[in-house]
PyMOL commands that place a pseudoatom at each C-alpha (Angstrom):
pseudoatom trace, name=CA, resn=UNK, resi=1, chain=A, elem=C, hetatm=0, pos=[-46.923, 7.079, 21.816]
pseudoatom trace, name=CA, resn=UNK, resi=2, chain=A, elem=C, hetatm=0, pos=[-45.178, 6.382, 18.454]
pseudoatom trace, name=CA, resn=UNK, resi=3, chain=A, elem=C, hetatm=0, pos=[-43.672, 9.721, 18.823]
pseudoatom trace, name=CA, resn=UNK, resi=4, chain=A, elem=C, hetatm=0, pos=[-42.128, 9.204, 22.240]
pseudoatom trace, name=CA, resn=UNK, resi=5, chain=A, elem=C, hetatm=0, pos=[-40.673, 5.650, 20.866]
pseudoatom trace, name=CA, resn=UNK, resi=6, chain=A, elem=C, hetatm=0, pos=[-39.153, 7.491, 17.918]
pseudoatom trace, name=CA, resn=UNK, resi=7, chain=A, elem=C, hetatm=0, pos=[-37.531, 10.042, 20.066]
pseudoatom trace, name=CA, resn=UNK, resi=8, chain=A, elem=C, hetatm=0, pos=[-36.205, 7.525, 22.554]
pseudoatom trace, name=CA, resn=UNK, resi=9, chain=A, elem=C, hetatm=0, pos=[-34.899, 5.449, 19.550]
pseudoatom trace, name=CA, resn=UNK, resi=10, chain=A, elem=C, hetatm=0, pos=[-33.311, 8.807, 18.220]
pseudoatom trace, name=CA, resn=UNK, resi=11, chain=A, elem=C, hetatm=0, pos=[-31.912, 9.602, 21.647]
pseudoatom trace, name=CA, resn=UNK, resi=12, chain=A, elem=C, hetatm=0, pos=[-30.476, 6.250, 21.936]
pseudoatom trace, name=CA, resn=UNK, resi=13, chain=A, elem=C, hetatm=0, pos=[-28.880, 6.501, 18.663]
pseudoatom trace, name=CA, resn=UNK, resi=14, chain=A, elem=C, hetatm=0, pos=[-27.496, 9.889, 19.273]
pseudoatom trace, name=CA, resn=UNK, resi=15, chain=A, elem=C, hetatm=0, pos=[-25.939, 8.560, 22.488]
pseudoatom trace, name=CA, resn=UNK, resi=16, chain=A, elem=C, hetatm=0, pos=[-24.100, 5.495, 20.499]
pseudoatom trace, name=CA, resn=UNK, resi=17, chain=A, elem=C, hetatm=0, pos=[-22.917, 8.119, 17.870]
pseudoatom trace, name=CA, resn=UNK, resi=18, chain=A, elem=C, hetatm=0, pos=[-21.160, 10.205, 20.630]
pseudoatom trace, name=CA, resn=UNK, resi=19, chain=A, elem=C, hetatm=0, pos=[-19.691, 6.732, 22.327]
pseudoatom trace, name=CA, resn=UNK, resi=20, chain=A, elem=C, hetatm=0, pos=[-18.490, 5.750, 18.741]
pseudoatom trace, name=CA, resn=UNK, resi=21, chain=A, elem=C, hetatm=0, pos=[-16.913, 9.056, 18.097]
pseudoatom trace, name=CA, resn=UNK, resi=22, chain=A, elem=C, hetatm=0, pos=[-14.980, 9.060, 21.169]
pseudoatom trace, name=CA, resn=UNK, resi=23, chain=A, elem=C, hetatm=0, pos=[-13.969, 5.625, 20.598]
pseudoatom trace, name=CA, resn=UNK, resi=24, chain=A, elem=C, hetatm=0, pos=[-12.716, 6.784, 16.989]
pseudoatom trace, name=CA, resn=UNK, resi=25, chain=A, elem=C, hetatm=0, pos=[-10.910, 9.505, 18.453]
pseudoatom trace, name=CA, resn=UNK, resi=26, chain=A, elem=C, hetatm=0, pos=[-8.774, 7.512, 20.730]
pseudoatom trace, name=CA, resn=UNK, resi=27, chain=A, elem=C, hetatm=0, pos=[-8.069, 5.003, 17.865]
pseudoatom trace, name=CA, resn=UNK, resi=28, chain=A, elem=C, hetatm=0, pos=[-6.805, 7.834, 15.684]
pseudoatom trace, name=CA, resn=UNK, resi=29, chain=A, elem=C, hetatm=0, pos=[-4.490, 9.357, 18.310]
pseudoatom trace, name=CA, resn=UNK, resi=30, chain=A, elem=C, hetatm=0, pos=[-2.945, 5.940, 19.198]
pseudoatom trace, name=CA, resn=UNK, resi=31, chain=A, elem=C, hetatm=0, pos=[-2.699, 5.080, 15.329]
pseudoatom trace, name=CA, resn=UNK, resi=32, chain=A, elem=C, hetatm=0, pos=[-1.637, 8.884, 14.504]
pseudoatom trace, name=CA, resn=UNK, resi=33, chain=A, elem=C, hetatm=0, pos=[-4.786, 8.944, 11.640]
pseudoatom trace, name=CA, resn=UNK, resi=34, chain=A, elem=C, hetatm=0, pos=[-5.150, 12.206, 10.127]
pseudoatom trace, name=CA, resn=UNK, resi=35, chain=A, elem=C, hetatm=0, pos=[-7.996, 14.343, 11.284]
pseudoatom trace, name=CA, resn=UNK, resi=36, chain=A, elem=C, hetatm=0, pos=[-9.970, 13.948, 7.896]
pseudoatom trace, name=CA, resn=UNK, resi=37, chain=A, elem=C, hetatm=0, pos=[-9.811, 10.435, 8.423]
pseudoatom trace, name=CA, resn=UNK, resi=38, chain=A, elem=C, hetatm=0, pos=[-11.736, 10.655, 11.626]
pseudoatom trace, name=CA, resn=UNK, resi=39, chain=A, elem=C, hetatm=0, pos=[-14.105, 13.147, 10.120]
pseudoatom trace, name=CA, resn=UNK, resi=40, chain=A, elem=C, hetatm=0, pos=[-15.021, 10.991, 7.299]
pseudoatom trace, name=CA, resn=UNK, resi=41, chain=A, elem=C, hetatm=0, pos=[-15.234, 7.891, 9.579]
pseudoatom trace, name=CA, resn=UNK, resi=42, chain=A, elem=C, hetatm=0, pos=[-17.551, 9.753, 12.068]
pseudoatom trace, name=CA, resn=UNK, resi=43, chain=A, elem=C, hetatm=0, pos=[-19.731, 10.602, 8.802]
pseudoatom trace, name=CA, resn=UNK, resi=44, chain=A, elem=C, hetatm=0, pos=[-19.788, 7.076, 7.559]
pseudoatom trace, name=CA, resn=UNK, resi=45, chain=A, elem=C, hetatm=0, pos=[-20.738, 5.755, 11.182]
pseudoatom trace, name=CA, resn=UNK, resi=46, chain=A, elem=C, hetatm=0, pos=[-23.541, 8.320, 11.454]
pseudoatom trace, name=CA, resn=UNK, resi=47, chain=A, elem=C, hetatm=0, pos=[-25.261, 7.612, 8.389]
pseudoatom trace, name=CA, resn=UNK, resi=48, chain=A, elem=C, hetatm=0, pos=[-25.032, 3.559, 8.948]
pseudoatom trace, name=CA, resn=UNK, resi=49, chain=A, elem=C, hetatm=0, pos=[-26.493, 4.237, 12.366]
pseudoatom trace, name=CA, resn=UNK, resi=50, chain=A, elem=C, hetatm=0, pos=[-29.333, 6.359, 11.100]
pseudoatom trace, name=CA, resn=UNK, resi=51, chain=A, elem=C, hetatm=0, pos=[-30.241, 3.777, 8.715]
pseudoatom trace, name=CA, resn=UNK, resi=52, chain=A, elem=C, hetatm=0, pos=[-30.384, 1.076, 11.086]
pseudoatom trace, name=CA, resn=UNK, resi=53, chain=A, elem=C, hetatm=0, pos=[-32.977, 0.217, 13.835]
pseudoatom trace, name=CA, resn=UNK, resi=54, chain=A, elem=C, hetatm=0, pos=[-30.680, -2.243, 15.716]
pseudoatom trace, name=CA, resn=UNK, resi=55, chain=A, elem=C, hetatm=0, pos=[-26.960, -2.153, 15.536]
pseudoatom trace, name=CA, resn=UNK, resi=56, chain=A, elem=C, hetatm=0, pos=[-24.965, -5.317, 16.130]
pseudoatom trace, name=CA, resn=UNK, resi=57, chain=A, elem=C, hetatm=0, pos=[-21.190, -5.477, 16.368]
pseudoatom trace, name=CA, resn=UNK, resi=58, chain=A, elem=C, hetatm=0, pos=[-20.742, -1.899, 17.658]
pseudoatom trace, name=CA, resn=UNK, resi=59, chain=A, elem=C, hetatm=0, pos=[-17.072, -1.958, 17.852]
pseudoatom trace, name=CA, resn=UNK, resi=60, chain=A, elem=C, hetatm=0, pos=[-16.590, -3.791, 14.506]
pseudoatom trace, name=CA, resn=UNK, resi=61, chain=A, elem=C, hetatm=0, pos=[-18.767, -1.297, 12.916]
pseudoatom trace, name=CA, resn=UNK, resi=62, chain=A, elem=C, hetatm=0, pos=[-16.569, 1.544, 14.422]
pseudoatom trace, name=CA, resn=UNK, resi=63, chain=A, elem=C, hetatm=0, pos=[-13.641, -0.250, 12.962]
pseudoatom trace, name=CA, resn=UNK, resi=64, chain=A, elem=C, hetatm=0, pos=[-15.143, -0.646, 9.514]
pseudoatom trace, name=CA, resn=UNK, resi=65, chain=A, elem=C, hetatm=0, pos=[-15.855, 2.742, 9.392]
pseudoatom trace, name=CA, resn=UNK, resi=66, chain=A, elem=C, hetatm=0, pos=[-12.321, 3.841, 10.319]
pseudoatom trace, name=CA, resn=UNK, resi=67, chain=A, elem=C, hetatm=0, pos=[-11.004, 1.346, 7.808]
pseudoatom trace, name=CA, resn=UNK, resi=68, chain=A, elem=C, hetatm=0, pos=[-13.259, 2.792, 4.971]
pseudoatom trace, name=CA, resn=UNK, resi=69, chain=A, elem=C, hetatm=0, pos=[-12.525, 6.103, 5.434]
pseudoatom trace, name=CA, resn=UNK, resi=70, chain=A, elem=C, hetatm=0, pos=[-8.585, 5.313, 5.577]
pseudoatom trace, name=CA, resn=UNK, resi=71, chain=A, elem=C, hetatm=0, pos=[-9.155, 3.791, 2.176]
pseudoatom trace, name=CA, resn=UNK, resi=72, chain=A, elem=C, hetatm=0, pos=[-11.159, 6.434, 0.624]
pseudoatom trace, name=CA, resn=UNK, resi=73, chain=A, elem=C, hetatm=0, pos=[-8.600, 9.113, 1.852]
pseudoatom trace, name=CA, resn=UNK, resi=74, chain=A, elem=C, hetatm=0, pos=[-5.516, 6.844, 0.316]
pseudoatom trace, name=CA, resn=UNK, resi=75, chain=A, elem=C, hetatm=0, pos=[-7.249, 6.278, -2.941]
pseudoatom trace, name=CA, resn=UNK, resi=76, chain=A, elem=C, hetatm=0, pos=[-7.969, 10.016, -3.330]
pseudoatom trace, name=CA, resn=UNK, resi=77, chain=A, elem=C, hetatm=0, pos=[-4.331, 10.523, -2.914]
pseudoatom trace, name=CA, resn=UNK, resi=78, chain=A, elem=C, hetatm=0, pos=[-4.264, 11.875, 0.538]
pseudoatom trace, name=CA, resn=UNK, resi=79, chain=A, elem=C, hetatm=0, pos=[-2.030, 11.312, 3.316]
pseudoatom trace, name=CA, resn=UNK, resi=80, chain=A, elem=C, hetatm=0, pos=[-4.278, 9.398, 5.884]
pseudoatom trace, name=CA, resn=UNK, resi=81, chain=A, elem=C, hetatm=0, pos=[-1.522, 9.614, 8.675]
pseudoatom trace, name=CA, resn=UNK, resi=82, chain=A, elem=C, hetatm=0, pos=[-0.559, 12.443, 10.749]
pseudoatom trace, name=CA, resn=UNK, resi=83, chain=A, elem=C, hetatm=0, pos=[2.997, 13.457, 9.650]
pseudoatom trace, name=CA, resn=UNK, resi=84, chain=A, elem=C, hetatm=0, pos=[5.608, 13.013, 12.630]
pseudoatom trace, name=CA, resn=UNK, resi=85, chain=A, elem=C, hetatm=0, pos=[9.151, 13.904, 12.504]
pseudoatom trace, name=CA, resn=UNK, resi=86, chain=A, elem=C, hetatm=0, pos=[11.699, 10.972, 12.693]
pseudoatom trace, name=CA, resn=UNK, resi=87, chain=A, elem=C, hetatm=0, pos=[12.997, 12.522, 15.933]
pseudoatom trace, name=CA, resn=UNK, resi=88, chain=A, elem=C, hetatm=0, pos=[9.561, 12.459, 17.532]
pseudoatom trace, name=CA, resn=UNK, resi=89, chain=A, elem=C, hetatm=0, pos=[9.276, 8.557, 17.117]
pseudoatom trace, name=CA, resn=UNK, resi=90, chain=A, elem=C, hetatm=0, pos=[12.817, 7.816, 18.108]
pseudoatom trace, name=CA, resn=UNK, resi=91, chain=A, elem=C, hetatm=0, pos=[12.552, 6.352, 21.857]
pseudoatom trace, name=CA, resn=UNK, resi=92, chain=A, elem=C, hetatm=0, pos=[8.820, 6.715, 22.069]
pseudoatom trace, name=CA, resn=UNK, resi=93, chain=A, elem=C, hetatm=0, pos=[7.544, 4.374, 24.598]
pseudoatom trace, name=CA, resn=UNK, resi=94, chain=A, elem=C, hetatm=0, pos=[3.999, 4.432, 23.363]
pseudoatom trace, name=CA, resn=UNK, resi=95, chain=A, elem=C, hetatm=0, pos=[4.834, 2.598, 20.074]
pseudoatom trace, name=CA, resn=UNK, resi=96, chain=A, elem=C, hetatm=0, pos=[6.582, 0.023, 22.438]
pseudoatom trace, name=CA, resn=UNK, resi=97, chain=A, elem=C, hetatm=0, pos=[3.219, -0.821, 24.461]
pseudoatom trace, name=CA, resn=UNK, resi=98, chain=A, elem=C, hetatm=0, pos=[0.978, -0.953, 21.502]
pseudoatom trace, name=CA, resn=UNK, resi=99, chain=A, elem=C, hetatm=0, pos=[3.146, -3.822, 19.794]
pseudoatom trace, name=CA, resn=UNK, resi=100, chain=A, elem=C, hetatm=0, pos=[4.294, -5.559, 23.117]
pseudoatom trace, name=CA, resn=UNK, resi=101, chain=A, elem=C, hetatm=0, pos=[3.458, -9.137, 23.071]
for i in range(1, 101): cmd.bond("trace and resi %d" % i, "trace and resi %d" % (i + 1))
show_as sticks, trace
zoom trace
């Protein structure tokens, strides 16, 4: 019975990780985060989720992992944002939608 409960908990944790990774990818695309930031954030989230029996503030934890990954890469002297040419961003309606009031 205990093994079955543990298996269910692990399955639930794995599903939560997958959901978090999808959300991270969407945020990363919207903010033009470098793939390294996403990979580091996924590692942080995965380790944190494995350590917790219950995870409260699911989306807050996702945000915290992305912020920490961004900070870590910045502090290592890496570029946490995808490089984009100026001509790509001129007239980009997606930027206007993100910051519309």
